[in-house]
TIKOLPA-880954 format. One record per residue (C-alpha): residue number from 1; x, y, z. Coordinates in steps of 0.5 Angstrom, whole numbers, padded with zeros to 4 digits. Layout:
BEGIN
<NUM,<X,Y,Z>> ...
***
This chain:
BEGIN
<1,<0448,-0010,0505>> <2,<0455,-0010,0506>> <3,<0456,-0016,0500>> <4,<0452,-0011,0495>> <5,<0456,-0005,0497>> <6,<0463,-0009,0496>> <7,<0460,-0012,0489>> <8,<0459,-0005,0486>> <9,<0463,-0002,0481>> <10,<0465,0005,0480>> <11,<0467,0009,0474>> <12,<0473,0007,0470>> <13,<0479,0009,0473>> <14,<0485,0012,0470>> <15,<0489,0005,0471>> <16,<0483,0001,0468>> <17,<0483,0006,0462>> <18,<0491,0005,0461>> <19,<0491,-0002,0461>> <20,<0485,-0002,0456>> <21,<0488,0003,0451>> <22,<0495,0000,0452>> <23,<0499,0005,0455>> <24,<0500,0001,0462>> <25,<0508,0001,0460>> <26,<0509,-0005,0464>> <27,<0504,-0010,0461>> <28,<0504,-0008,0454>> <29,<0497,-0006,0453>> <30,<0494,-0012,0455>> <31,<0488,-0012,0460>> <32,<0490,-0015,0466>> <33,<0487,-0022,0468>> <34,<0488,-0024,0475>> <35,<0485,-0031,0474>> <36,<0488,-0033,0468>> <37,<0495,-0031,0470>> <38,<0495,-0038,0474>> <39,<0493,-0042,0468>> <40,<0485,-0043,0469>> <41,<0481,-0043,0463>> <42,<0475,-0038,0463>> <43,<0470,-0044,0463>> <44,<0472,-0045,0470>> <45,<0472,-0038,0473>> <46,<0467,-0039,0479>> <47,<0471,-0045,0481>> <48,<0477,-0041,0480>> <49,<0476,-0036,0485>> <50,<0473,-0041,0490>> <51,<0479,-0045,0490>> <52,<0484,-0039,0491>> <53,<0480,-0037,0497>> <54,<0481,-0044,0500>> <55,<0488,-0044,0498>> <56,<0489,-0037,0501>> <57,<0485,-0040,0508>> <58,<0490,-0045,0509>> <59,<0496,-0040,0508>> <60,<0493,-0036,0513>> <61,<0492,-0041,0518>> <62,<0500,-0043,0517>> <63,<0501,-0035,0518>> <64,<0497,-0035,0524>> <65,<0501,-0041,0527>> <66,<0508,-0037,0525>> <67,<0506,-0031,0528>> <68,<0504,-0035,0535>> <69,<0511,-0038,0535>> <70,<0515,-0032,0533>> <71,<0511,-0027,0538>> <72,<0511,-0032,0544>> <73,<0515,-0029,0550>> <74,<0518,-0024,0545>> <75,<0519,-0017,0543>> <76,<0513,-0016,0538>> <77,<0515,-0009,0535>> <78,<0521,-0012,0533>> <79,<0518,-0018,0530>> <80,<0513,-0014,0526>> <81,<0519,-0009,0523>> <82,<0523,-0015,0522>> <83,<0518,-0019,0518>> <84,<0515,-0013,0514>> <85,<0522,-0012,0512>> <86,<0523,-0019,0510>> <87,<0517,-0018,0506>> <88,<0519,-0011,0503>> <89,<0526,-0015,0501>> <90,<0522,-0020,0497>> <91,<0518,-0015,0493>> <92,<0524,-0009,0492>> <93,<0527,-0013,0486>> <94,<0521,-0013,0482>> <95,<0520,-0005,0484>> <96,<0527,-0004,0482>> <97,<0526,-0007,0476>> <98,<0520,-0003,0474>> <99,<0524,0003,0475>> <100,<0530,0001,0471>> <101,<0526,-0003,0465>> <102,<0518,-0003,0466>> <103,<0517,-0007,0459>> <104,<0522,-0013,0461>> <105,<0519,-0015,0467>> <106,<0520,-0022,0468>> <107,<0513,-0025,0470>> <108,<0507,-0022,0467>> <109,<0502,-0023,0473>> <110,<0508,-0020,0478>> <111,<0509,-0014,0473>> <112,<0509,-0007,0477>> <113,<0504,-0002,0473>> <114,<0505,0006,0474>> <115,<0501,0009,0480>> <116,<0500,0016,0481>> <117,<0501,0021,0487>> <118,<0494,0020,0489>> <119,<0494,0012,0488>> <120,<0500,0012,0492>> <121,<0497,0016,0498>> <122,<0491,0011,0498>> <123,<0496,0005,0498>> <124,<0499,0009,0504>> <125,<0493,0009,0508>> <126,<0492,0002,0507>> <127,<0499,0001,0510>> <128,<0497,0005,0516>> <129,<0491,0001,0517>> <130,<0494,-0006,0516>> <131,<0500,-0004,0521>> <132,<0495,-0002,0526>> <133,<0491,-0009,0525>> <134,<0497,-0013,0525>> <135,<0500,-0009,0532>> <136,<0494,-0011,0536>> <137,<0493,-0018,0533>> <138,<0501,-0020,0535>> <139,<0500,-0017,0542>> <140,<0494,-0021,0543>> <141,<0497,-0027,0540>> <142,<0503,-0027,0544>> <143,<0498,-0027,0551>> <144,<0492,-0031,0548>> <145,<0492,-0039,0547>> <146,<0492,-0039,0539>> <147,<0485,-0043,0540>> <148,<0482,-0037,0543>> <149,<0485,-0032,0539>> <150,<0484,-0035,0532>> <151,<0477,-0036,0533>> <152,<0476,-0028,0535>> <153,<0479,-0026,0528>> <154,<0475,-0031,0524>> <155,<0469,-0026,0526>> <156,<0471,-0021,0521>> <157,<0465,-0022,0517>> <158,<0460,-0020,0522>> <159,<0464,-0013,0523>> <160,<0464,-0012,0516>> <161,<0456,-0012,0516>> <162,<0456,-0008,0522>> <163,<0461,-0003,0519>> <164,<0456,-0002,0513>> <165,<0450,-0002,0517>> <166,<0453,0004,0522>> <167,<0457,0008,0517>> <168,<0454,0007,0510>> <169,<0446,0006,0513>> <170,<0445,-0001,0510>> <171,<0440,-0005,0513>> <172,<0442,-0013,0514>> <173,<0436,-0018,0512>> <174,<0432,-0022,0517>> <175,<0437,-0028,0515>> <176,<0443,-0024,0516>> <177,<0441,-0021,0523>> <178,<0440,-0029,0525>> <179,<0447,-0030,0523>> <180,<0449,-0024,0527>> <181,<0446,-0027,0533>> <182,<0449,-0034,0532>> <183,<0456,-0031,0532>> <184,<0455,-0027,0538>> <185,<0452,-0033,0542>> <186,<0458,-0037,0540>> <187,<0463,-0031,0541>> <188,<0459,-0031,0548>> <189,<0460,-0038,0549>> <190,<0468,-0037,0548>> <191,<0468,-0032,0553>> <192,<0465,-0038,0558>> <193,<0470,-0043,0555>> <194,<0476,-0037,0556>> <195,<0474,-0036,0564>> <196,<0476,-0043,0565>> <197,<0483,-0042,0563>> <198,<0483,-0035,0567>> <199,<0481,-0031,0561>> <200,<0475,-0026,0562>> <201,<0473,-0023,0555>> <202,<0470,-0016,0558>> <203,<0476,-0014,0562>> <204,<0482,-0018,0558>> <205,<0486,-0013,0554>> <206,<0489,-0018,0550>> <207,<0482,-0020,0548>> <208,<0480,-0012,0547>> <209,<0487,-0012,0542>> <210,<0484,-0018,0538>> <211,<0478,-0015,0537>> <212,<0481,-0008,0535>> <213,<0485,-0012,0530>> <214,<0479,-0016,0527>> <215,<0475,-0009,0526>> <216,<0481,-0006,0523>> <217,<0481,-0012,0519>> <218,<0474,-0012,0517>> <219,<0475,-0004,0515>> <220,<0481,-0006,0511>> <221,<0477,-0012,0507>> <222,<0472,-0006,0505>> <223,<0478,-0002,0503>> <224,<0481,-0008,0499>> <225,<0475,-0008,0494>> <226,<0475,-0001,0493>> <227,<0482,-0001,0491>> <228,<0482,-0007,0487>> <229,<0475,-0006,0483>> <230,<0473,0002,0484>> <231,<0480,0005,0483>> <232,<0483,-0001,0479>> <233,<0490,-0002,0482>> <234,<0493,-0008,0479>> <235,<0494,-0014,0484>> <236,<0502,-0014,0484>> <237,<0502,-0006,0484>> <238,<0498,-0006,0490>> <239,<0501,-0011,0494>> <240,<0508,-0009,0492>> <241,<0507,-0002,0494>> <242,<0503,-0004,0500>> <243,<0509,-0008,0503>> <244,<0514,-0003,0502>> <245,<0510,0002,0506>> <246,<0509,-0002,0511>> <247,<0516,-0002,0514>> <248,<0516,0006,0515>> <249,<0509,0005,0518>> <250,<0512,0000,0523>> <251,<0518,0004,0525>> <252,<0514,0008,0531>> <253,<0512,0002,0535>> <254,<0519,-0001,0534>> <255,<0522,0006,0536>> <256,<0518,0006,0542>> <257,<0520,-0001,0544>> <258,<0528,0000,0543>> <259,<0527,0006,0547>> <260,<0523,0004,0553>> <261,<0522,-0004,0553>> <262,<0528,-0007,0550>> <263,<0532,-0009,0556>> <264,<0525,-0012,0560>> <265,<0523,-0015,0553>> <266,<0529,-0017,0549>> <267,<0528,-0020,0542>> <268,<0529,-0027,0541>> <269,<0531,-0029,0534>> <270,<0527,-0035,0531>> <271,<0526,-0038,0525>> <272,<0519,-0037,0525>> <273,<0520,-0030,0524>> <274,<0522,-0031,0517>> <275,<0516,-0035,0515>> <276,<0511,-0029,0517>> <277,<0512,-0025,0511>> <278,<0513,-0030,0506>> <279,<0506,-0034,0508>> <280,<0502,-0027,0508>> <281,<0505,-0025,0501>> <282,<0503,-0032,0498>> <283,<0496,-0032,0502>> <284,<0495,-0024,0500>> <285,<0497,-0025,0493>> <286,<0492,-0031,0492>> <287,<0487,-0027,0496>> <288,<0488,-0021,0491>> <289,<0487,-0025,0485>> <290,<0481,-0028,0488>> <291,<0478,-0021,0490>> <292,<0480,-0018,0483>> <293,<0476,-0023,0479>> <294,<0469,-0019,0477>> <295,<0465,-0026,0478>> <296,<0468,-0026,0485>> <297,<0463,-0025,0491>> <298,<0467,-0022,0497>> <299,<0462,-0025,0502>> <300,<0464,-0032,0500>> <301,<0471,-0030,0499>> <302,<0471,-0028,0506>> <303,<0467,-0034,0509>> <304,<0472,-0039,0506>> <305,<0478,-0035,0508>> <306,<0475,-0036,0515>> <307,<0476,-0043,0515>> <308,<0484,-0041,0517>> <309,<0481,-0042,0524>> <310,<0481,-0049,0523>> <311,<0488,-0050,0521>> <312,<0490,-0045,0527>> <313,<0485,-0049,0532>> <314,<0488,-0056,0530>> <315,<0495,-0054,0531>> <316,<0494,-0050,0538>> <317,<0490,-0057,0540>> <318,<0495,-0062,0537>> <319,<0502,-0058,0538>> <320,<0501,-0053,0543>> <321,<0497,-0058,0548>> <322,<0491,-0052,0549>> <323,<0485,-0054,0553>> <324,<0478,-0055,0552>> <325,<0478,-0058,0546>> <326,<0471,-0060,0545>> <327,<0468,-0054,0548>> <328,<0472,-0049,0543>> <329,<0471,-0054,0537>> <330,<0463,-0053,0538>> <331,<0464,-0045,0539>> <332,<0468,-0045,0532>> <333,<0463,-0049,0529>> <334,<0458,-0044,0531>> <335,<0462,-0038,0529>> <336,<0463,-0041,0522>> <337,<0456,-0043,0522>> <338,<0454,-0036,0523>> <339,<0459,-0033,0518>> <340,<0456,-0038,0513>> <341,<0449,-0035,0514>> <342,<0451,-0028,0514>> <343,<0455,-0028,0508>> <344,<0452,-0033,0504>> <345,<0444,-0033,0505>> <346,<0443,-0026,0507>> 
***
């Protein structure tokens, strides 16, 4: 199944050998230990990555809220470029420090390690993939109620398993098929609820955008596991370069808006734009450290991170006064139940 694929390791990479033999440059020869960098002990390893996954879920929920506030009636391409540039600016000093004096980097778990040309191209591919996902997602968030958009995004584990089934030739178990049916039924119920608000799931292009964002996000989660465990790129190195490469990946969409659409949809500056990247960087840093733990189960991590939908749902109902509270809550409960069945009992 998808979870087994994600847990498989590959041959030890150049990055891993360098860290083991002490030739990593910026890490003084110590094998990188992501969880202990947060101060946890080895006896608590299982709970460590579970706790990190829950923290990441809360941060992701706040991230979704910031995106919704930033994108509503606003120029999405400009919001994306500004927010990714802020994220790149946060990482740039550490990257510059690495080039100036890699042996004196101030924070061990944020230290940047050497990355060869092949490694850079792998990270560029991730940046393009994520840029596509974010663009689809932010356009969808701009036009859909948060209490509908966030639950659609939470179906990502379903698509991870379906991708593994179609592309990798894997076959879900009977229990996993039951989970798929539960998620699809809950998703259909969401379409019924959405019609009461004038949103037709089959014909609505913004629902299609959120679905595309969710599928590309599922592909990205598989790719994350490959980069972190098979290739062996350290968390901070992956996140730093990925964040920097996101900026040029967002430029084409921004140029299209600037040339074709800026008069019809001008940029409205909001403080929430500044919160998008810091919240995501924090959520991803915690997530990457959870995934990089050799004891971690990506299926469980993926399930726990989907709890971010609860944070977004509560905000959408409480602050934005969105409708159909009880019906949407039942649909969300069904999606979360299906995700749990898919990833924890499959």
